[in-house]
LUMZA-525257 format. One record per residue (C-alpha): x, y, z; residue in three letters. Coordinates in steps of 0.25 Angstrom, whole numbers, padded with zeros to 4 digits, always signed. Example, Ala and Ser with C-alpha at 12.3 -4.5 7.8 and 13.67 -1.06 7.14 Angstrom:
# LUMZA-525257
+0049-0018+0031ALA +0055-0004+0029SER 
END
This chain:
# LUMZA-525257
-0002+0000-0001MET +0006+0014-0004GLU +0008+0023+0007ALA +0007+0038+0007TYR +0020+0044+0013GLU +0016+0058+0019VAL +0023+0068+0030GLU +0009+0070+0033TYR -0004+0064+0035LEU -0017+0071+0038ILE -0030+0063+0042ILE -0043+0073+0039GLY -0044+0082+0028GLY -0054+0092+0036GLY -0051+0106+0041PRO -0040+0101+0049GLY -0032+0092+0040GLY -0034+0097+0027THR -0027+0111+0030PRO -0015+0105+0038THR -0012+0095+0027ALA -0013+0107+0018MET -0003+0115+0025ALA +0007+0103+0028LEU +0006+0100+0012ALA +0007+0114+0009ALA +0021+0114+0017ALA +0025+0103+0008GLY +0023+0090+0017LYS +0016+0079+0012THR +0002+0077+0017VAL -0009+0066+0015LEU -0022+0071+0019LEU -0033+0060+0020VAL -0048+0065+0022GLU -0058+0054+0027LYS -0070+0062+0020GLY -0076+0066+0006PRO -0066+0078+0006GLY -0057+0088+0012LEU -0064+0096+0023GLY -0067+0087+0034GLY -0080+0088+0043THR -0080+0104+0042CYS -0082+0103+0028LEU -0090+0091+0026PHE -0098+0089+0039GLU -0097+0101+0047GLY -0093+0116+0045CYS -0096+0118+0030ILE -0108+0110+0027PRO -0114+0117+0039SER -0114+0130+0036LYS -0117+0128+0022ILE -0131+0124+0029PHE -0130+0135+0038ARG -0127+0145+0025GLU -0141+0139+0018SER -0149+0142+0032THR -0142+0156+0033ARG -0147+0161+0019ARG -0161+0154+0023LEU -0160+0163+0035ARG -0158+0175+0027GLU -0169+0173+0018LEU -0179+0171+0029ARG -0175+0184+0035GLU -0174+0192+0022ALA -0186+0200+0026ALA -0176+0207+0037GLN -0168+0212+0027PHE -0180+0218+0018GLY -0179+0206+0009LEU -0193+0198+0006GLN -0190+0185+0002VAL -0201+0173+0001PRO -0194+0165+0012THR -0205+0156+0009SER -0200+0152-0004ALA -0186+0148+0002VAL -0185+0133+0002THR -0173+0125+0007ILE -0165+0116-0004ASP -0159+0107+0006TRP -0152+0099-0004PRO -0147+0110-0011GLY -0141+0114+0003VAL -0134+0100+0004LEU -0129+0102-0010GLU -0123+0115-0008ARG -0116+0107+0004LYS -0112+0097-0005ARG -0104+0106-0015ALA -0099+0116-0004ILE -0093+0105+0003LEU -0087+0098-0009HIS -0081+0112-0016ARG -0075+0113-0002ARG -0070+0099-0001SER -0065+0100-0015GLU -0057+0113-0013ALA -0050+0107-0002ALA -0045+0096-0009LEU -0040+0105-0020GLN -0031+0112-0011LYS -0025+0100-0007THR -0022+0095-0020THR -0013+0107-0022LYS -0004+0102-0011LEU +0006+0090-0018PRO +0011+0084-0006SER -0004+0084+0000LEU -0013+0071-0003VAL -0027+0070+0001THR -0032+0058+0002GLU -0048+0054+0006PHE -0049+0042+0014GLY -0047+0036+0029THR -0034+0037+0037CYS -0030+0028+0049ARG -0016+0030+0058LEU -0009+0016+0057LEU +0002+0023+0065SER +0008+0036+0069PRO +0014+0038+0055ARG +0006+0029+0045ARG -0009+0029+0042ALA -0018+0021+0032ARG -0027+0029+0021LEU -0040+0022+0017GLU -0043+0028+0004LYS -0057+0031-0001ARG -0056+0021-0012ASP -0052+0011+0001SER -0038+0010-0002THR -0027+0010+0008PHE -0014+0019+0009ARG -0004+0019+0021GLU +0001+0033+0025ILE +0015+0036+0031HIS +0015+0050+0037PHE +0024+0058+0046GLU +0013+0065+0053ARG -0002+0065+0053ALA -0013+0075+0057VAL -0026+0069+0060LEU -0039+0079+0056ALA -0050+0070+0057THR -0059+0079+0062GLY -0072+0074+0070SER -0084+0068+0069VAL -0099+0070+0074PRO -0100+0064+0089PHE -0111+0056+0090ILE -0115+0054+0106PRO -0122+0041+0109PRO -0136+0044+0109ILE -0146+0033+0104GLU -0152+0036+0090GLY -0140+0044+0084VAL -0138+0033+0073ASP -0150+0038+0064HIS -0150+0044+0051PRO -0159+0054+0057ARG -0147+0058+0067VAL -0136+0067+0061HIS -0123+0071+0065ASP -0116+0085+0060SER -0112+0078+0048GLU -0123+0070+0044SER -0134+0082+0046ILE -0126+0090+0035LEU -0130+0080+0025ASN -0145+0078+0030ILE -0154+0078+0016ASP -0166+0086+0023HIS -0169+0096+0032ILE -0175+0090+0046PRO -0187+0095+0050ASP -0184+0093+0064ARG -0168+0092+0069LEU -0164+0089+0083VAL -0149+0093+0085ILE -0142+0085+0096ILE -0130+0096+0099GLY -0130+0111+0101GLY -0116+0113+0096GLY -0112+0121+0083PRO -0117+0110+0075ILE -0130+0110+0081GLY -0133+0124+0081VAL -0130+0127+0068GLU -0137+0115+0060LEU -0148+0117+0069GLY -0150+0132+0065GLN -0147+0127+0050VAL -0159+0118+0051PHE -0168+0126+0058ASN -0167+0136+0048THR -0169+0125+0038LEU -0182+0123+0045GLY -0179+0111+0054SER -0184+0111+0069GLN -0171+0110+0076VAL -0170+0106+0092SER -0155+0106+0097ILE -0151+0098+0109LEU -0140+0102+0116GLU -0134+0095+0129ALA -0126+0109+0134GLY -0133+0121+0139PRO -0134+0128+0128ARG -0130+0125+0111ILE -0115+0128+0107LEU -0108+0124+0121GLY -0094+0130+0119PRO -0100+0144+0113VAL -0100+0158+0119ASP -0111+0155+0130ASP -0119+0168+0126GLU -0118+0167+0110LEU -0122+0151+0112ALA -0136+0155+0119LEU -0139+0166+0111ARG -0137+0157+0098LEU -0145+0146+0106GLN -0158+0156+0108GLU -0157+0161+0094THR -0157+0145+0090MET -0169+0144+0098GLN -0176+0157+0093HIS -0175+0151+0079GLU -0182+0139+0084GLY -0171+0129+0087ILE -0173+0121+0101GLU -0162+0119+0108ILE -0161+0110+0120HIS -0150+0111+0130VAL -0144+0102+0141ARG -0152+0092+0134CYS -0147+0075+0132ARG -0151+0068+0120VAL -0153+0054+0124GLN -0158+0046+0111ALA -0163+0050+0098ILE -0175+0039+0092THR -0179+0038+0078HIS -0192+0035+0072SER -0194+0034+0057SER -0196+0048+0056THR -0191+0056+0067LEU -0179+0057+0078SER -0182+0058+0092VAL -0170+0064+0101VAL -0173+0061+0116ALA -0165+0070+0126TYR -0165+0075+0139ARG -0167+0091+0140ASP -0160+0101+0152GLN -0171+0097+0162HIS -0169+0083+0161GLY -0183+0081+0153GLU -0184+0069+0142ASP -0186+0076+0129ARG -0187+0072+0114GLN -0183+0080+0100ALA -0189+0075+0087SER -0183+0076+0074ALA -0182+0071+0061ASP -0167+0074+0061ALA -0156+0074+0073VAL -0143+0081+0073LEU -0133+0076+0082LEU -0121+0086+0084VAL -0115+0083+0098THR -0101+0086+0094GLY -0089+0079+0087ARG -0078+0071+0090ARG -0063+0069+0085PRO -0062+0060+0073ASN -0051+0049+0078VAL -0059+0038+0072ASP -0051+0028+0063GLU -0039+0036+0063LEU -0030+0026+0070GLY -0025+0033+0080LEU -0023+0021+0088GLU -0011+0018+0079ASN -0004+0031+0084THR -0002+0037+0099ALA -0012+0048+0094VAL -0021+0050+0106LYS -0037+0054+0105HIS -0048+0056+0114ASP -0063+0061+0112ARG -0058+0075+0111HIS -0050+0071+0100GLY -0035+0068+0096ILE -0025+0072+0106VAL -0016+0083+0102VAL -0005+0092+0108ASP -0004+0107+0104ASP +0003+0105+0091THR -0009+0094+0088LEU +0000+0083+0089GLN -0006+0071+0094THR +0001+0060+0103ALA +0006+0053+0091GLU +0019+0062+0085PRO +0016+0066+0072GLY +0002+0065+0073ILE -0007+0078+0074HIS -0022+0080+0073ALA -0030+0093+0071VAL -0044+0097+0070GLY -0057+0090+0077ASP -0049+0078+0079VAL -0042+0085+0090VAL -0054+0089+0097GLY -0061+0103+0100ALA -0063+0113+0094PRO -0068+0105+0082MET -0067+0117+0070PHE -0063+0115+0055ALA -0055+0129+0057HIS -0048+0124+0068TRP -0044+0111+0062ALA -0039+0120+0053THR -0031+0129+0062SER -0026+0117+0070GLN -0021+0110+0056GLY -0014+0122+0051LEU -0007+0124+0064ALA -0002+0109+0064LEU +0002+0110+0050ALA +0011+0123+0053ARG +0016+0116+0066HIS +0020+0103+0057LEU +0028+0112+0046LEU +0035+0117+0058GLU +0029+0131+0056GLN +0025+0140+0068PRO +0010+0136+0073ALA +0000+0139+0081THR -0011+0129+0086PHE -0024+0135+0087PRO -0030+0135+0102THR -0045+0134+0104PRO -0046+0147+0111ASP -0044+0153+0097THR -0052+0145+0090ASN -0065+0150+0083THR -0078+0145+0078ALA -0091+0149+0072VAL -0103+0142+0075ILE -0112+0145+0062PHE -0126+0146+0070SER -0135+0158+0066ALA -0129+0167+0071PRO -0115+0162+0071GLU -0107+0160+0083ILE -0092+0164+0081GLY -0082+0158+0092ILE -0067+0163+0094ALA -0059+0159+0106GLY -0066+0159+0121LEU -0080+0161+0125THR -0080+0170+0138GLU -0082+0156+0146ARG -0070+0149+0139GLN -0062+0162+0142ALA -0065+0162+0157ARG -0063+0146+0159GLU -0049+0149+0154ALA -0046+0159+0163GLY -0047+0171+0157LEU -0055+0183+0161GLU -0065+0185+0147PRO -0071+0198+0145VAL -0081+0199+0134VAL -0085+0209+0123ALA -0098+0208+0118ARG -0106+0214+0105TYR -0121+0212+0101ASP -0122+0211+0086PHE -0135+0217+0087HIS -0128+0229+0088ASN -0120+0225+0075ASP -0121+0232+0061ALA -0119+0220+0053ARG -0126+0210+0062ALA -0138+0221+0059GLN -0137+0220+0045ILE -0136+0206+0045HIS -0149+0204+0052GLY -0140+0195+0063ARG -0138+0206+0075ASP -0140+0195+0086ALA -0128+0191+0091GLY -0116+0193+0100LEU -0101+0195+0099LEU -0092+0192+0112LYS -0076+0195+0113ILE -0071+0189+0125VAL -0057+0194+0128PHE -0048+0194+0140GLU -0049+0204+0152GLN -0035+0208+0153GLY -0030+0207+0139SER -0042+0210+0131HIS -0037+0197+0123LYS -0049+0193+0115VAL -0052+0177+0119LEU -0064+0175+0111GLY -0073+0182+0102VAL -0088+0175+0100HIS -0100+0179+0091ALA -0113+0176+0089LEU -0118+0183+0076VAL -0121+0178+0062GLU -0108+0179+0056GLY -0099+0177+0067ALA -0090+0168+0059GLY -0086+0180+0052SER -0080+0187+0063ILE -0073+0176+0070MET -0060+0178+0061GLY -0058+0191+0070GLU -0060+0183+0083ALA -0051+0172+0079ALA -0039+0182+0076LEU -0042+0190+0088LEU -0041+0178+0098ILE -0030+0171+0090ARG -0020+0182+0092ASN -0025+0187+0107GLY -0030+0201+0103LEU -0036+0210+0112PRO -0049+0215+0109ILE -0043+0229+0108GLU -0039+0223+0094ALA -0053+0223+0089ILE -0056+0236+0093ALA -0045+0241+0086GLU -0047+0234+0072ALA -0057+0241+0064ILE -0069+0232+0059HIS -0077+0235+0048PRO -0092+0239+0049HIS -0101+0233+0048PRO -0096+0219+0052THR -0098+0210+0063LEU -0083+0210+0067THR -0087+0224+0071GLU -0092+0217+0083SER -0078+0215+0088PHE -0075+0229+0088VAL -0088+0233+0095MET -0087+0222+0107ALA -0073+0225+0110VAL -0075+0242+0110ARG -0087+0238+0121SER -0076+0230+0127ALA -0065+0240+0129LEU -0075+0251+0133ALA -0078+0242+0145GLY -0092+0235+0141ALA -0086+0222+0142ALA -0086+0213+0154GLN -0078+0201+0159PRO -0086+0190+0154ALA -0096+0184+0164PRO -0097+0169+0167SER -0106+0161+0158SER -0117+0151+0163LYS -0128+0145+0156LEU 
END
């Protein structure tokens, strides 16, 4: 059996593995990139970030049509219909386009070879590739990077193994809009898709085990969004425990115990189970190496090296935070480190994220609670988007910006925003936090008018004028 002889083996062609492979190959290293899925892009492209946002874009435009009268436009909204097969076809076309573009980029690097199939480690320096055509090839490598991502976590609930029970991947291929949808889990995926299907006409119920939706998000912003969703007609039940799911020929019934200890039932023709994700270490052959892992993921050091020298891991497979951009940042830092170039590895306190709810939630750095738990003295500068020109023009002025900074140094620790378009202002937030800048740097920068970024200046000016107060202890 002919063997590959390469300097680097990268297992996983998602947002962590592909940039790592390309960076190493661009420096002249021989690299073999192996991807199990239908194309390059990983979970984010095929079962996560991109397809869910394609759905959201369709529903955003539907909302705009329904609200056209507010902008002086008379649109016969009763004539608007939803072409669900058309939405699915648009999703398919975009995913194919992006995957092909990624593959084309890799072909421009002569020392990078991409193979599609499964890869299993046989020893710390050998692996076996099973290609799509069921042929095998041995791989000899000097170093490896494991970037196999994560898969949906399926809790041991009776009745989850049924065609009407979907996870975060299968729901994106559902062939109809459910009349009634029960969502188990009030995290980002449950919130985003709950609002999507609610806008499409589904009767949506969310069952969340915690005291509110979006547990890690700033308390105040999460509760504001929860109230918005309930106002839209989405039922949200918190502090509840799902016990079982039973199925008839036409309906599924979710039995759960509510926050008062009462037994309840929720009927639906589709159930979405989104109770988190787990690192994908299945069938990697880790037992043939010294690589250690637990339920949180593969154990790595500060340079993303595992317990097996020469084998590294990036992205979801090493655990939280599980974001595509986080995996890319890790991968690029690792590539620089392996090339013996200056490298700064990302840390969770500088991560950014966007929850594509309606309105969006933008997250950068620490929340008030996290800053206090870290032993810091946080102060909060606030800005109500009800007063914002751009938000008023958009017709989306229900929102809040919170800039968390350190009391003594004025160093920005976190930025959290609830407003439609929050994702577009998180770049500035990321720069502030990554570079450890004080709030004075915001006040001194000229922000264009009218834009959402003006909110940064307005919040900081109030804080510097003495309006901001030390962040109070937050309890639910």
